[in-house]
N, C-alpha and C positions, 0 to 999 in steps of 0.2 A: 504494501499499500504506499503510496505515494501523497504530497501536497495535492495533485492534479485530481486522484481520486477523491479527496475529503471536498475540495472545490466543487466536483460534478455532483455528489450527494448534496452538500449544501445548496447548492443553486439550483437542484429538483426538489428540494423541500423535504427532504428524507430525514427522518429521526437518526440522530447520532446517539447510540446507546452509550451511557456512562462507562462501560468495560470494554467497548470495543476499540481495536486499532487505530479507527480513525480518531477516535477520541483521544487517543495517546499521540496522535501527528498533530491536531489542533493544540494540544498543549505544548508542543514542540516549538510550533510556529508561533506561539503566545510569547514564549522565552525571548525569542528573536523580535517581536515586535515591543518587547518591553526593554530590550537593550536599546533598539533604534530610538523609541520614544525619549529614554533615559538620557541618550547624547543630543536629541533633539532639545529638550527641556532643561538640559543641565548648563546653560550659559546662553549669551547672545551669538546668533548666527546671522550672517548678511543674509537676505532674500534668496539668493542663488542657492546657498548651504541649505536653507531651510527647505526649498524644493527638491533639492538632491536628497535631502535625507526621508522626506516624503514619498519619494520616487522608490527609494529602497524600502521603506516601510509596505508600500502596494506592490511593489513588483511590477511597476509599469511607470511609463515616461509620463512626468507632471509637466504639462504647459506652461510656459514662462510667464502666462498672464494668471497665474492662480499665485493669491497670496494666503499665507497662513501665519497668524500670532500665535506662537508657542504662550504657554503651555497647551499641548495637544495630546491626547492620549488615544490609542487604539488596542484593543486587546488581541488583536488578529492581524490587521494590516492589508492582508492578500486578497480580500475581497472588496475593496474602496476602487470605485471608479469615478474619475473627476473628470468633469469638462472644461470648458475655458473662463477666463473671468471670473473666477469664482473667490469669494472672502470668506475665509473661517478665522473668526475672532478667538481671542483667548479662552482657554478654560473647556475647551468642547472634549468630549468623549464619545469615542463611536465604538460601537461593539458590532463589528462587522461581519462576523461570520457569515449570516445569511445574505449578505451583498447589501452595500449601501452605494447607491448610484446618485451624484449630484450633477445636474445639469447646467448649462451654460449660464452665466450672468447671476448666479445666485449668490446671496448674502445670508452668512449664519452667523447669528448673534453670540455674545459671550456664553460660556456654560451650556451650550445645546447638548442633549443628549441624545443618541440615536442608538436605538436596540434592536437587535434583529434576532434575538434567540429567546425561547421561552423555555422553562424547565417543564417536566412533567408534573402534572398536579397528584398523582398516585406518589405517597410516601415511599414505596418501595421501590420506584422508578424515577425518583426526583433528580438523580444524576444524568438522564437522558435529556437530550436538548432537541427542541423542534424549531428549526429555522424559517425565517419566512424575511424576505427582502424588503428594503425600503428604497422607493425610488421618488426623488425630487427633483421635479420638472425644470424647465428654464425660466431664468429671470424670477425667482422665488426669494420671498424675504422670511428668514425666522429669527423671530426675535429671542434676545437674551433668557436664558433658564428654561427654554421649551424643550418637552421630551417628546420624542418622536418613537412609537412604540413599534412591534415588528409586525410585518407586512402591510404596512402604509404606504399609500402614493399619495404624491403632493402635485397637483397641477399646475402648468405653466402658470405665471403671473401671480399665483397665490401667496399671502400672505400669512403665517402664524403669529400670533401676538405673543409677546413675552410671557414667559411662564405657563404657556397653554401646554396641556397634555394630549397629544395626537392619538386617537384611539381607532380612528376609521378613516377612509381615504378624504383628500380634500379636493373638491372640484377647482378646475381652473380659474383662475379670475377670484376666488373666494377669499374672504379675510375670516378668520377662525380664533377665536378665543375661549378660554375657560379650561376646565377639567371636568369631564371630558370636553374637548376642544367643540365647538359647533360654529356653523356660519353664521355670521352677525350682518356682512353686507357682501357686495360683490367690488372689485377696483374698476374703475372706469377711467378711461382716457390712457 
């Protein structure tokens, strides 16, 4: 079993059992993510170096138009896909095993949490993990301290208010607030 096998299972939404070889791979990859984010968060780096470290974390090229203000934490890293002209503010935490995709021109505020895993509810299977991707569209604004839960898609041009807890899909152009987040208006113009 290899990392590609794990990502294929995660992307297919298949449960990763707590005692499986895939679970072991996940933990090994997480150790590498911790090492990279430790370096990223350990002191000041020029923007190009931040992007270089982010590229090592994700295992993919990061466009020169992407801006990340550390500290930043990802407990896996290898299932993050970033578009262009994205801004990620300080203190964000991505649990990306299930997949995090962020579209072009998106702004992510301070301390945003994006989660893509749920543990099993049954006590005897609590170590089992159920992945579900988070997909953030183009030109989205996510306010500070928002939490995006597994399986959520956020449509293009949407706004997620500060401290919102997003438990279900957000339509394109919607403004959502609260916990659980609910649509309160539509963006115009």
